[in-house]
N, C-alpha and C positions, 0 to 999 in steps of 0.2 A: 504492499498501501504504500505511495508518494509521499512524504509529506512535503504539507505548500505553506513554507510560512508566510504570515502577515503577520504585518507589522502592530503595532497597538492603537486601533483607535474609538469613539463611540461608540461605538455601533457595531458593536462583534458578532453575534450568535448569527442573525441573522449570514457572515461571507461566515463562519464556520460550521452551519449545518449546510450551507448551499456546497463547502468542500466535501461534509462527511455524505450527502444525500449522492454526489458524482465519482465516489469511492478514491479517497483522498483522506490524508490524517491533516487536520489544519494544526501547527503550529506556532502560538499569536507568540511576538517576539516583546523581550525588555529591551528598550534602548539603552539603560543601562550597563547588561551583561551581556546581550549578542550583538556580539561583534559581527559587521559584514562581511567579512573571513570567514567569519568561520558558520558564518549562517548556511554559502552557499555551498559549503564541502557535504553539509547535513542534509541542506531541505532539496525535494525535489522537483522544486517551483516555488515562482513568487508570484503573490499576492497583494496588489496594493489597493487599500479604499477607502472609501468618501472619509469627505471630512471639511477641516476650516480652509482659506486660503491659500496656497503657494506664494513667502514674502516674492513681492514683486522686483525688491533689490535684488535678487536671484536672476533677472532679465533686464538689468538695467533701468528701471524705472519705476515713479513714485508710486507712492499709494493712492487707489481710487481712497475717498470717503467711504466706499460703503465695503473696501478693505475689513477680511473679522480673517485673523491669525487663527494658524491650527495648532494643536502644543507647542511650547519651544521644544530647538530641537530634531521637531518633528522630519519639516525638509529637509533639512544634511541630511538625517542617518537615513532619507528615503533613496535621496538621490545617492546615493553612495554604494547606498543595498543594490540600486540599478548598475551602477559602473561596473558592479561586481559580477553581478548576475549575469551582465553581456557578456564577460570577459570570458566567466565557464560558461555557455550556451546551457542557462538555464532556461527554462520556460517562465515568460512572464505573463498574469492578467494584470491590467491593470482597470477599474472601477473611476468614474467619477473624479473625485480632486486625482486618484492616481493616475489617469492618462492626462491627467496637466503637468503631475510632478512628472510624467515619462517625458509631456516632449520641451518642461524647460532641461532639465537632462537633457537633451537632444542637442539643446543652445534654443531651443521656441521660445514664442512669448503669450500671453496671453489678453486674449478682451475681460480687462477686470469687471467688467458689471452691465449686462447683454441690455436690461430694459433698457439704459442712461446713453450706452456707447453704439449701440444695432440700431436706428429707425427701421422702422417693423414688423420689431424681431415679436414672433413669438415668444408667447407667457412659458418659460421653459422650469421656475420654483415653484413650485404647486403644491398647494397645503393641502394635501386626502391623506388620506391611509395608505401609507406605502405599497402594498397589495394589494389595490382598489385602484391603483393608477392608469391603466392600458384606455377604457376608454374616455378616461379623463386629461389625461394629457398631448403629446402627440404623437404623428409617423416619422420614421424615419427613412431614407432613400438608398441604400443599401449596391455598394459598388458588383455589379456581378460578377466577375476573375477576382474576387478579392477573399482570401480566408475565411475573411466575415460569413460571407454569401455560403459560400460549402460549410462551415460549421453553422451557423440557424438553418440553412433547408428547409426543410418543408415551414417551417413559424413563416418564412417572406411570402406575400401575395405576387402572383403573379406578372404584379410590379415592380417585384425587386424595393416592396415595402412592409413597413412591422412597426404597428404601435409601442410606443414607449414611454415609463412610467419617467417623471421627470424633476431632478430639484438641484437645481442649479444654479449658480448667478455668472458665471468665467467660463470661460470657451476659450478652445486654440487661437491662436488670431495667428503665425508666424507661423511657420509648419515644424518643429526640430529635423534635424539630420537624416537622412535613412527612413524617414517615419513615408506612409501612404493615407490619403483620406480615403477612407472603404465606405462613410456611412456620415449623411447631412442629413439635418431637421430642411423641412420647407421653404424658414425661410436663410438654410445657406450658411445655419451654426452647425459647426460640423460635430459628428453625435459618435466616430469611432477611426479608431487608426489601427495600422498595424504595422509592422518590421517585416519583409514578406525577404531579409536574408538571414533572419536568425531562425533556431529552430521554433522557438514559439512565441511569439509577443504579438499582443491585443488589446488593444484598450478600448473601455465604451464608457462614456456619459455618464447613460442610463444608468439602471442600478438592478441588473438583476437580482442579485442575491435577495431580493423583498421578494421570490417568486418564490424559494423552493418548496414551496409548501402543494403548490401546483405544480412547478417542473415548465415554466413556458420555454426561459432559457437555461436551464441545466445543460444543454449541449456545449454552452463557453467554458461552463464548470468542468463538463468531461471534456472537452478536448483539449486544456490544460493538461491535466489529469494524464490523458493518453501521449503529448508531449513529451511527459516524466518518461518515457516508458522508449524514447528514441533516440539514437545517437547520431 
């Protein structure tokens, strides 16, 4: 059973259960004791979870008034985890804040506040129960030849779209090195990226972990687990 390392966040249970249901063993890290280099020697994969905003100072910008910082030290820890994970070719799945960390770690930048910086944007931060948001959020359009399209498979409509939940006010702006955009919302906001040149690296802006009870997005976690067994 592959061990999936998960840096700590405030809403861990859904991530842990999603990993278990997909056939993996979640390992919640401690930033003070689990050094990134040691993590990749034990873990089969890495799951980056949601949370507060990435510090804009990391990508050379000043903080927007809507900036809400993550836990102290979290940005640096997760960026270093990604660095050593890619060096060791460890599979990575990044969710919400996680995809933003992934993009910044690759030299990209972020839209700091969608409502005030993107004219005509959809509502991407919906105050609804996490696992009831399918009909209340928005659609994403997935690139046909992407790994994400293969992973989601029958979940996609004939037009290569699917409905997702949404709880974010930031998003990718300038794309990080080596990443490809694989899904967008109808307003153009980036909803997923991947790196086709590594064993497995997929990031999604929505929250697939909220659906572990019903399994709509379980293939994302299953694909991470499966990738852990490939060399």
